[in-house]
Every structure is written in C-alpha cells, then in structure tokens.
N, C-alpha and C positions, 0 to 999 in steps of 0.2 A: 354389485355392479362395479366394474373396474373404471376408475377415473381416468380421464384423458391426460396424457403427459403435458406438463406446462413448459412453455418456452422460457429460456433464461438468458441473461446477459451477465458476463463476468468482467469485473474491472480491477485493474491495479489501482492503488490509491495515491501513493506519493508520486508527484510529478505528472499524474494522469488526471486526477480529480483535484487533490490538494495541491496548491501552488508552491509547495515546499516539501519537506519531509517531516512527518509526525514524530519520527524518532529524534530528529535534530531538535525540534521544538520541545519535546519531552525532556531530553537531556539538559537543554538550557534552563528549563523551568526547575528541574530538580537541583541544579546548581544554585539558582537564585533562592530556592527555598531552604538551602542549607542541608539538603538530604544527600547531595553528592559533594565531595570536597571541592574547594574553590579552585584547586589546580587541575581539575578534570579537563578543563578546556585546553590546557597546554598540550594534551595528547593529540588533539586534532587541529590545532591552530595553523601549523605549517601546511598540512594537506589542504586545509580550507583556503589559505592565502594563495597557494599554488594553483588551485582550481579557479579562484576568483581572478587571478592574473592570466588564466588560460595557459599556464605552464605545465599543468598536469590534469589528469582526468577526475571527474566527479567520483568515480568508483573508489579511488584511494581515500578521498575525503570521507565518504559515507562509511566505508569499512573501518576507518579510524574512530568514527563516532560509535559504530556498533561495538567495537572493542572496548571503548571507554564506558559505554552503558553496561555491558555485561560484567566488567570488572567492578563497577561501583553499585550495582543494584542489590548485591548481596547484603542482607541485613536491614534493608529498608522496609519499614512496616507498610502493609498493604493499605491501611487507612490513610497514611500520609501520602502515599502514591496516588490513591483515588482522589484526594483533594486537588493535587496538581493536575491530574487528568481532567477533572471538572473545569478547572480554570482554562486549560488549553482548548477544550471543546467550545466553551463559551466565547473565547477570544478569537478562535481560528475557524469556526464552523462556516463562515461565509467567504473564506479565502480560497475560493475554488475557481477553476476555469469555466468560462461561460459555456463552451461547447459540450464538455462532459456533464456539467451540471444540468443543462437542458436535456441532454440525451437520457440521463438517469430519470428525470421527471417524465419524459415522453414514454419511456419503456415501462415505467411504473403504471402510468395511466392505461397502457395497452395490456396490462396484466402479466408482464414478465416477472419471473423470479429473479431477484437481484442478488448477485453473489460478489463479495469483495475478497480478494486474496492479496495480501501484502506481507512484506518482511518486517514491517514495524511491529512493535509489541501489541498483542491483541487487546491488552488493557486500555490502550488509548484509541485503538481502531474502533472498538465497540461503540463508544460514545459518539465519535465523529460520524461513523456510518449510520448509526441509528437516526441521526438528524436528517440524513439524506434519504432514508426509507429503505435501506438494504435489509434483505431477509436473512442472510447468512454471512458471517464474517470469519475469515481465517487469517491468523497472523502468528507471530512467534509467541508461544505461551510459556511464560516464565514461572517456574515452580515456586510454590509457597511451602515453607517449612513450619517449625514450631513457632507459636506466637504470631502466626500470620505474617511472617517476614519472608522476603524473597531469599532463595538459596543461591541464586546466580545461575542456576541450571535451566536450560531450555528443554521443555518436554517435547518428545517426538520431533526433533529438529529436522530429521530426514524427510518428514511429510511435507513441510512447508517449502522445502527446496525444489520440489517438482510440482508446479501448479497444475499440470495436466492430470496428475494422479488425484489431486484433490477434486478436480472437476468430475472425474469419473466416479468417485465415491459419492459426491453430492447428487449427480444425475440419477444414480441408482437409489439412493436413500430418499430423495425428495420427489421421485417420480417426474423427472424432467426429460426433455427431449433435445437432442442435438440439432434437430431440424429447426432452422431459423435462429439458431443460437448466435450470439454476438459476443465478441471479446475486445477489450480495449486495453492497450498497454503502451509503455514508452521506452523500455530497454530490452536488451537481449534476454534478460531473465524471464521475460514474458513470452518468449517464442513458443515454448511448449504449450502454453495456454492458448495462444493465437492459432497454433496449428490444429488444435482439436475442435475449435468452433467453426461454424459454417461461414460466419461473416467477421473476419478479423479486421480491426482498425488500429493502425499505428498512429498514436497521437503524440505530437512533439517528440519524435523518436530520437534516441542517441544514434551515433554513427553506425554501430554494429546492427542495430535493429533496422535502421534506414536502408542499409545495403541489403539486408535479408529481405526486407519488404519489396525493394525494387526488383530483386531476382524473382520473387514469388508473385509479383504484381498485386500486392496487398494495398488497400487504400491507405494513404498517408494524409493525415489532417494536421495542420499547424495553426496554432493560435498565437499571434504575435501582436502585442498591444491591443488595439480594438479591431483587429482583422483576423478572420478565420478563413483559411483557404485549403483546398485539397490539391495534392500533388499528383497522385496516381488516379 
C-alpha cells in the first residue's frame, strides 16, 4: 500500500532561525581553540567594521568569513573540529528568533517533515538543527582526507548553490508533497527555495529579498526586539 505524501517545511538557518551565522561562530571558536591562525580574523575585520558602521553590506563581510574558513580548514583534524562544534551547539542552541522557533515547534507537532538548507558547514548545522527537531539538513560538506583531516575542498558545491534543486530531490526521495509546503528565508539566496513552495515567508529580509517579496506579494514577517509584525 502506497503511503500518503507528507507535508514539509524548509528553513534557511543563519539569520532566519539562528540570530547570527553559525559559520561566523565556528570560525571564531576555531581561532580561540588555536586550530586556525590568530591572524585569521584580520581577513574579515575591515568588512565586518564596514558592515557594523553600515558603510557596506553584510554580503561582503560573510563572504570574507567564508574565504577565511575555506583557506584555514585544510589540515584540521575532524576530532578537534567536532569538539569545537559541540561547544558551539551547547552555547548557541537557544540563540534563536522567537517567531521561527515557535513555527518549527508548531509544524513539528502537526507532522511536517522539517528540512534545513544553509550555506554554513554541515558539520555544525547537524548538531544545531538536531536540537530543533529537523529531519534533514543540507549544508556545505567539507571533504575529509587521510587521517580524518579536512582537505579544504567542498564536495558537490554546485548542489548547495541552488536550494530549489535540493528541495526537488528531497521531495522525491522522502515522499513529500508540495501541497501545503512552507518555506522561510531571509536573503535573495533563498528566492529559488521560496518560489518552489506553496507558502513562502520572508523573515527579516534583506533589501533584495524585501523588494522581490513586495513585487510577488509574499508575506513579510519582522521580529524586532520583543515585537513580531507582518508587513504584507
């Protein structure tokens, strides 16, 4: 007897559920642990300050962090990496937005399949998303080489670049249905994901996603301090 397809919800993580970036937290902790050189931070300090002073965008800052991470992860032992991840999950697991945290809980109770897609390393996403009850997690998968040390290479990087393609694969593999599907994202990199679901939600969107959402009349939800309000 063929089982009935399950409804699903897909979430971006950084800036959508987590109130920062897991990649940034991971990079900072690897520096503190002595697994990344002490001068690693100098590669993204200027973009960080410009973003903080609202002189430049967040994109340049996060891409500088991505570049720093990829340059320095080579040669790091997985066991050492896993210890840092464990510390991050323990310290950061509750640093989430109220709106999306509650939405995840409600959808879980209603029997939704929960899918997370993020550009942060899968190694740190797994632990964080497990705490929230996600069923499937996709992120950047960094290759391990001899001695269980990272090679610095990202496996199948083209797959994580298009979130819609990942959703299509999961829908087929996990017997899910697009009917009643929900997607939540915060930047233009989530547009392909939001276009494919039946109920897109733009949460704390950046300017590019905000403009796209207004044109397409997608719901926009903003959480600011202790207030949650809907724009569309």
